[in-house]
C-alpha positions in Angstrom: -11.1 3.7 -6.3 -8.0 1.9 -7.7 -8.6 -0.2 -10.1 -5.4 -3.0 -10.0 -4.5 -5.8 -12.0 -4.7 -9.1 -10.3 -1.0 -9.7 -10.3 0.1 -6.1 -8.8 2.6 -6.2 -6.4 1.5 -3.6 -3.3 4.1 -2.7 -0.4 3.4 -0.8 2.6 6.0 1.6 4.0 6.9 1.2 7.8 8.4 5.0 7.4 5.5 7.8 8.1 6.3 10.4 5.3 5.6 13.5 4.9 2.5 14.4 2.8 4.0 17.5 0.8 6.5 14.7 -0.3 5.6 14.3 -4.1 6.9 12.4 -7.0 10.4 13.2 -6.6 10.7 12.5 -3.0 8.6 9.4 -2.7 10.4 7.7 -5.7 13.5 8.8 -3.6 11.9 6.7 -0.6 11.6 3.7 -2.4 14.6 3.9 -3.8 17.0 4.4 -1.0 14.9 3.1 1.8 12.6 0.4 0.5 15.6 -0.7 -2.1 13.1 -1.5 -5.0 13.2 -0.1 -8.5 10.1 2.4 -8.1 9.1 2.0 -11.9 8.6 -1.9 -11.8 5.0 -1.6 -11.8 4.5 -2.3 -7.8 2.3 0.4 -5.7 3.8 2.3 -2.8 1.9 3.0 -0.1 2.6 5.5 2.5 1.1 7.1 5.5 1.6 10.4 7.6 2.5 10.2 11.4 -1.2 10.4 12.4 -2.5 7.7 10.0 -4.9 9.6 8.6 -3.4 10.6 5.4 -2.3 7.7 2.5 -0.5 8.4 -0.7 -0.1 5.5 -3.0 3.1 5.9 -5.8 3.1 3.7 -9.1 4.6 3.7 -12.5 1.2 4.3 -14.8 2.9 3.1 -18.4 4.3 6.4 -19.4 4.7 8.0 -16.0 4.6 8.1 -12.4 0.7 8.8 -10.7 0.1 9.3 -7.5 -3.2 8.5 -5.4 -3.8 10.5 -2.5 -6.5 10.5 0.4 -7.2 12.1 3.6 -9.6 10.9 6.6 -12.1 13.6 7.8 -12.0 11.1 10.9 -10.4 8.0 12.2 -6.9 6.5 11.2 -5.4 3.9 8.6 -5.0 0.6 10.5 -1.7 -0.5 9.6 -1.1 -4.4 9.7 1.9 -5.7 11.4 5.3 -4.7 10.5 8.0 -6.6 12.3 10.6 -4.1 13.5 13.5 -4.6 10.8 11.2 -4.7 7.8 10.9 -1.6 6.3 7.7 -2.1 4.2 4.9 -5.1 4.3 3.5 -7.0 1.3 -0.2 -6.8 0.8 -2.7 -7.9 -1.5 -4.9 -6.3 -3.3 -7.7 -7.4 -1.1 -6.1 -6.3 1.8 -5.5 -3.0 0.4 -9.1 -2.5 -0.5 -10.2 -3.4 2.9 -6.8 -1.1 4.6 -9.1 1.7 2.6 -12.3 1.0 3.7 -11.2 1.5 7.4 -11.0 -2.6 8.3 -8.2 -3.5 10.4 -6.0 -6.2 8.6 -4.6 -8.0 11.8 -8.3 -8.8 13.0 -9.8 -9.9 9.0 -10.1 -13.2 8.9 -9.6 -14.9 5.7 -11.2 -18.7 5.3 -10.4 -21.3 2.9 -11.8 -21.5 -0.6 -12.5 -24.9 -1.5 -12.5 -25.7 -5.2 -14.9 -28.5 -6.7 -13.5 -31.3 -8.2 -14.9 -31.7 -11.8 -15.4 -35.7 -13.1 
């Protein structure tokens, strides 16, 4: 599993990709389609057309790293993405749920209440 810093930016690409793409191909998609600098510290999440494979590209201090997962059964359930958007931002918690097979569109987050200290 990935260990992520609390303030990391995570973008899910709307465009399905050919899973044969590696570093250079994914970097090109980040630059040309998502219009983001791939070395900005964000995680870029890509799925194949069947949504049973996921690749996550990120900058790891001194070079790019790639995380890859293939489901043996089932598919990843993507969050709703508006038609015009090329990507959707998600939180660390949402990415974790997505990787665990939880459908984000039906997941509910409850408000957290903080106690006032007198």
